[in-house]
N, CA, C and O atoms as CSV, one atom per row, in Angstrom:
chain,resi,resn,atom,element,x,y,z
A,1,MET,N,N,100.815,62.862,95.820
A,1,MET,CA,C,100.609,64.094,96.564
A,1,MET,C,C,100.508,65.249,95.566
A,1,MET,O,O,101.345,65.393,94.675
A,2,ARG,N,N,99.472,66.062,95.732
A,2,ARG,CA,C,99.258,67.179,94.825
A,2,ARG,C,C,100.007,68.426,95.307
A,2,ARG,O,O,100.252,68.593,96.502
A,3,THR,N,N,100.358,69.276,94.378
A,3,THR,CA,C,101.051,70.522,94.696
A,3,THR,C,C,100.043,71.573,95.117
A,3,THR,O,O,98.998,71.736,94.486
A,4,ILE,N,N,100.365,72.285,96.189
A,4,ILE,CA,C,99.493,73.357,96.668
A,4,ILE,C,C,99.705,74.585,95.793
A,4,ILE,O,O,100.833,75.035,95.589
A,5,ARG,N,N,98.608,75.113,95.283
A,5,ARG,CA,C,98.661,76.272,94.383
A,5,ARG,C,C,97.684,77.331,94.848
A,5,ARG,O,O,96.820,77.075,95.686
A,6,ILE,N,N,97.831,78.524,94.295
A,6,ILE,CA,C,96.923,79.623,94.613
A,6,ILE,C,C,95.510,79.229,94.169
A,6,ILE,O,O,95.306,78.738,93.059
A,7,GLY,N,N,94.540,79.456,95.065
A,7,GLY,CA,C,93.151,79.122,94.777
A,7,GLY,C,C,92.697,77.804,95.379
A,7,GLY,O,O,91.496,77.541,95.444
A,8,ASN,N,N,93.649,76.952,95.830
A,8,ASN,CA,C,93.275,75.680,96.468
A,8,ASN,C,C,92.663,75.928,97.831
A,8,ASN,O,O,93.027,76.877,98.525
A,9,THR,N,N,91.726,75.067,98.210
A,9,THR,CA,C,91.199,75.064,99.572
A,9,THR,C,C,92.043,74.067,100.356
A,9,THR,O,O,92.144,72.898,99.985
A,10,VAL,N,N,92.649,74.540,101.442
A,10,VAL,CA,C,93.577,73.720,102.210
A,10,VAL,C,C,93.188,73.693,103.681
A,10,VAL,O,O,92.393,74.506,104.153
A,11,GLN,N,N,93.778,72.725,104.393
A,11,GLN,CA,C,93.604,72.615,105.836
A,11,GLN,C,C,94.923,72.146,106.420
A,11,GLN,O,O,95.652,71.391,105.775
A,12,ALA,N,N,95.243,72.583,107.637
A,12,ALA,CA,C,96.464,72.169,108.309
A,12,ALA,C,C,96.286,70.777,108.901
A,12,ALA,O,O,95.194,70.415,109.338
A,13,PHE,N,N,97.363,70.000,108.913
A,13,PHE,CA,C,97.319,68.652,109.467
A,13,PHE,C,C,97.024,68.666,110.964
A,13,PHE,O,O,96.185,67.897,111.434
A,14,LEU,N,N,97.700,69.526,111.714
A,14,LEU,CA,C,97.619,69.483,113.171
A,14,LEU,C,C,96.719,70.542,113.791
A,14,LEU,O,O,96.508,70.526,115.004
A,15,ASN,N,N,96.185,71.456,112.997
A,15,ASN,CA,C,95.335,72.514,113.527
A,15,ASN,C,C,94.102,72.647,112.629
A,15,ASN,O,O,94.174,73.231,111.547
A,16,ALA,N,N,92.989,72.109,113.082
A,16,ALA,CA,C,91.763,72.130,112.277
A,16,ALA,C,C,91.197,73.537,112.110
A,16,ALA,O,O,90.337,73.751,111.256
A,17,ASN,N,N,91.660,74.499,112.907
A,17,ASN,CA,C,91.189,75.876,112.779
A,17,ASN,C,C,91.771,76.554,111.548
A,17,ASN,O,O,91.229,77.557,111.083
A,18,ILE,N,N,92.857,76.027,111.018
A,18,ILE,CA,C,93.456,76.611,109.820
A,18,ILE,C,C,92.877,75.878,108.613
A,18,ILE,O,O,93.316,74.789,108.243
A,19,ARG,N,N,91.878,76.519,108.018
A,19,ARG,CA,C,91.205,75.978,106.838
A,19,ARG,C,C,90.744,77.162,106.005
A,19,ARG,O,O,90.052,78.050,106.503
A,20,GLY,N,N,91.130,77.173,104.733
A,20,GLY,CA,C,90.730,78.277,103.877
A,20,GLY,C,C,91.353,78.182,102.501
A,20,GLY,O,O,91.799,77.117,102.074
A,21,GLU,N,N,91.377,79.317,101.810
A,21,GLU,CA,C,91.856,79.391,100.436
A,21,GLU,C,C,93.253,79.994,100.386
A,21,GLU,O,O,93.536,80.978,101.069
A,22,VAL,N,N,94.124,79.401,99.575
A,22,VAL,CA,C,95.479,79.910,99.395
A,22,VAL,C,C,95.411,81.153,98.507
A,22,VAL,O,O,94.901,81.096,97.388
A,23,VAL,N,N,95.926,82.271,99.011
A,23,VAL,CA,C,95.906,83.511,98.237
A,23,VAL,C,C,97.282,83.870,97.692
A,23,VAL,O,O,97.390,84.680,96.771
A,24,ASP,N,N,98.348,83.268,98.259
A,24,ASP,CA,C,99.702,83.593,97.811
A,24,ASP,C,C,100.662,82.521,98.293
A,24,ASP,O,O,100.457,81.925,99.350
A,25,ILE,N,N,101.718,82.275,97.512
A,25,ILE,CA,C,102.809,81.377,97.896
A,25,ILE,C,C,104.064,82.233,98.008
A,25,ILE,O,O,104.392,82.987,97.093
A,26,VAL,N,N,104.768,82.112,99.138
A,26,VAL,CA,C,105.958,82.924,99.403
A,26,VAL,C,C,107.127,81.986,99.687
A,26,VAL,O,O,106.976,81.007,100.418
A,27,TYR,N,N,108.287,82.281,99.115
A,27,TYR,CA,C,109.502,81.506,99.375
A,27,TYR,C,C,110.426,82.335,100.260
A,27,TYR,O,O,110.790,83.460,99.918
A,28,VAL,N,N,110.801,81.762,101.402
A,28,VAL,CA,C,111.621,82.448,102.398
A,28,VAL,C,C,112.929,81.677,102.522
A,28,VAL,O,O,112.912,80.446,102.539
A,29,PRO,N,N,114.073,82.377,102.610
A,29,PRO,CA,C,115.345,81.662,102.809
A,29,PRO,C,C,115.289,80.806,104.070
A,29,PRO,O,O,114.753,81.221,105.097
A,30,SER,N,N,115.848,79.615,103.973
A,30,SER,CA,C,115.820,78.673,105.084
A,30,SER,C,C,116.681,79.167,106.241
A,30,SER,O,O,117.690,79.842,106.038
A,31,ALA,N,N,116.264,78.817,107.463
A,31,ALA,CA,C,117.021,79.195,108.650
A,31,ALA,C,C,118.247,78.305,108.818
A,31,ALA,O,O,119.160,78.644,109.571
A,32,ILE,N,N,118.275,77.185,108.132
A,32,ILE,CA,C,119.411,76.263,108.214
A,32,ILE,C,C,120.332,76.507,107.021
A,32,ILE,O,O,119.961,76.206,105.886
A,33,PRO,N,N,121.519,77.044,107.259
A,33,PRO,CA,C,122.418,77.385,106.145
A,33,PRO,C,C,123.242,76.181,105.667
A,33,PRO,O,O,124.457,76.151,105.859
A,34,LEU,N,N,122.596,75.201,105.055
A,34,LEU,CA,C,123.295,74.027,104.548
A,34,LEU,C,C,123.515,74.165,103.045
A,34,LEU,O,O,122.789,73.571,102.248
A,35,MET,N,N,124.514,74.948,102.665
A,35,MET,CA,C,124.791,75.146,101.253
A,35,MET,C,C,126.228,74.754,100.976
A,35,MET,O,O,127.156,75.410,101.451
A,36,VAL,N,N,126.419,73.697,100.217
A,36,VAL,CA,C,127.754,73.231,99.878
A,36,VAL,C,C,128.092,73.642,98.455
A,36,VAL,O,O,129.233,73.498,98.016
A,37,GLY,N,N,127.149,74.128,97.771
A,37,GLY,CA,C,127.311,74.549,96.387
A,37,GLY,C,C,125.942,74.539,95.740
A,37,GLY,O,O,125.096,73.710,96.073
A,38,GLY,N,N,125.728,75.437,94.839
A,38,GLY,CA,C,124.424,75.480,94.199
A,38,GLY,C,C,123.535,76.549,94.783
A,38,GLY,O,O,123.999,77.627,95.154
A,39,ILE,N,N,122.255,76.245,94.862
A,39,ILE,CA,C,121.244,77.215,95.271
A,39,ILE,C,C,121.054,77.162,96.788
A,39,ILE,O,O,120.951,76.074,97.354
A,40,PRO,N,N,121.006,78.317,97.455
A,40,PRO,CA,C,120.722,78.293,98.895
A,40,PRO,C,C,119.308,77.780,99.152
A,40,PRO,O,O,118.395,78.079,98.382
A,41,PRO,N,N,119.115,77.008,100.232
A,41,PRO,CA,C,117.800,76.422,100.491
A,41,PRO,C,C,116.747,77.470,100.843
A,41,PRO,O,O,117.055,78.504,101.435
A,42,SER,N,N,115.507,77.186,100.470
A,42,SER,CA,C,114.397,78.069,100.814
A,42,SER,C,C,113.204,77.217,101.218
A,42,SER,O,O,113.124,76.038,100.871
A,43,GLU,N,N,112.281,77.820,101.953
A,43,GLU,CA,C,111.079,77.139,102.415
A,43,GLU,C,C,109.864,77.830,101.817
A,43,GLU,O,O,109.829,79.056,101.712
A,44,ALA,N,N,108.868,77.045,101.426
A,44,ALA,CA,C,107.648,77.593,100.835
A,44,ALA,C,C,106.591,77.777,101.918
A,44,ALA,O,O,106.331,76.874,102.713
A,45,TYR,N,N,105.990,78.957,101.935
A,45,TYR,CA,C,104.894,79.280,102.844
A,45,TYR,C,C,103.689,79.689,102.022
A,45,TYR,O,O,103.830,80.284,100.954
A,46,ALA,N,N,102.498,79.368,102.524
A,46,ALA,CA,C,101.263,79.762,101.861
A,46,ALA,C,C,100.527,80.761,102.740
A,46,ALA,O,O,100.364,80.541,103.940
A,47,ASN,N,N,100.089,81.850,102.146
A,47,ASN,CA,C,99.196,82.780,102.839
A,47,ASN,C,C,97.780,82.265,102.621
A,47,ASN,O,O,97.296,82.195,101.491
A,48,VAL,N,N,97.123,81.905,103.723
A,48,VAL,CA,C,95.806,81.277,103.656
A,48,VAL,C,C,94.760,82.231,104.226
A,48,VAL,O,O,94.899,82.726,105.344
A,49,ARG,N,N,93.694,82.488,103.428
A,49,ARG,CA,C,92.581,83.304,103.912
A,49,ARG,C,C,91.592,82.378,104.598
A,49,ARG,O,O,90.967,81.534,103.955
A,50,LEU,N,N,91.454,82.539,105.907
A,50,LEU,CA,C,90.558,81.708,106.690
A,50,LEU,C,C,89.110,82.081,106.403
A,50,LEU,O,O,88.835,83.090,105.753
A,51,GLU,N,N,88.194,81.267,106.890
A,51,GLU,CA,C,86.770,81.509,106.652
A,51,GLU,C,C,86.285,82.802,107.300
A,51,GLU,O,O,85.289,83.374,106.857
A,52,ASN,N,N,86.977,83.275,108.349
A,52,ASN,CA,C,86.594,84.532,108.997
A,52,ASN,C,C,87.241,85.752,108.333
A,52,ASN,O,O,87.040,86.875,108.796
A,53,GLY,N,N,88.013,85.554,107.261
A,53,GLY,CA,C,88.627,86.655,106.526
A,53,GLY,C,C,90.054,86.951,106.924
A,53,GLY,O,O,90.733,87.709,106.231
A,54,LYS,N,N,90.527,86.392,107.996
A,54,LYS,CA,C,91.893,86.606,108.472
A,54,LYS,C,C,92.875,85.838,107.590
A,54,LYS,O,O,92.562,84.742,107.127
A,55,ILE,N,N,94.065,86.407,107.353
A,55,ILE,CA,C,95.087,85.747,106.545
A,55,ILE,C,C,96.228,85.314,107.457
A,55,ILE,O,O,96.757,86.112,108.231
A,56,VAL,N,N,96.601,84.035,107.355
A,56,VAL,CA,C,97.703,83.483,108.148
A,56,VAL,C,C,98.730,82.868,107.201
A,56,VAL,O,O,98.387,82.421,106.107
A,57,ARG,N,N,99.998,82.848,107.635
A,57,ARG,CA,C,101.075,82.252,106.844
A,57,ARG,C,C,101.455,80.912,107.459
A,57,ARG,O,O,101.783,80.830,108.642
A,58,VAL,N,N,101.406,79.857,106.638
A,58,VAL,CA,C,101.655,78.492,107.097
A,58,VAL,C,C,102.609,77.822,106.105
A,58,VAL,O,O,102.519,78.047,104.899
A,59,ARG,N,N,103.525,76.994,106.629
A,59,ARG,CA,C,104.409,76.240,105.744
A,59,ARG,C,C,103.570,75.298,104.888
A,59,ARG,O,O,102.623,74.685,105.381
A,60,THR,N,N,103.912,75.184,103.622
A,60,THR,CA,C,103.132,74.342,102.721
A,60,THR,C,C,103.239,72.862,103.091
A,60,THR,O,O,102.348,72.080,102.759
A,61,THR,N,N,104.313,72.470,103.772
A,61,THR,CA,C,104.451,71.073,104.179
A,61,THR,C,C,103.488,70.710,105.299
A,61,THR,O,O,103.299,69.527,105.583
A,62,GLU,N,N,102.873,71.703,105.943
A,62,GLU,CA,C,101.928,71.459,107.031
A,62,GLU,C,C,100.478,71.515,106.553
A,62,GLU,O,O,99.557,71.485,107.370
A,63,LEU,N,N,100.267,71.594,105.241
A,63,LEU,CA,C,98.917,71.731,104.682
A,63,LEU,C,C,98.583,70.565,103.773
A,63,LEU,O,O,99.470,69.928,103.204
A,64,PHE,N,N,97.284,70.290,103.643
A,64,PHE,CA,C,96.814,69.358,102.631
A,64,PHE,C,C,95.613,69.972,101.934
A,64,PHE,O,O,94.903,70.805,102.495
A,65,ILE,N,N,95.403,69.537,100.690
A,65,ILE,CA,C,94.311,70.068,99.871
A,65,ILE,C,C,93.025,69.314,100.192
A,65,ILE,O,O,93.004,68.083,100.226
A,66,THR,N,N,91.953,70.070,100.426
A,66,THR,CA,C,90.645,69.461,100.635
A,66,THR,C,C,89.850,69.597,99.346
A,66,THR,O,O,90.076,70.524,98.569
A,67,ASP,N,N,88.945,68.701,99.124
A,67,ASP,CA,C,88.131,68.721,97.902
A,67,ASP,C,C,86.845,69.490,98.076
A,67,ASP,O,O,85.999,69.485,97.181
A,68,ALA,N,N,86.675,70.155,99.210
A,68,ALA,CA,C,85.441,70.896,99.478
A,68,ALA,C,C,85.466,72.236,98.787
A,68,ALA,O,O,84.510,73.005,98.896
């Protein structure tokens, strides 16, 4: 599995309407506070510029890289 990076063309697994270029990666603190020691958990989100120019934020675990 490849890592999603800025500039990749991606598509969502369950929503074919979400397809575009990654313009930014954002890390947000996790809603589940499971910290027993160490670093608090965070979730990675990608800001994706769709083909119509709109930017949407999607979890990186819900995306895959397309070779197009």
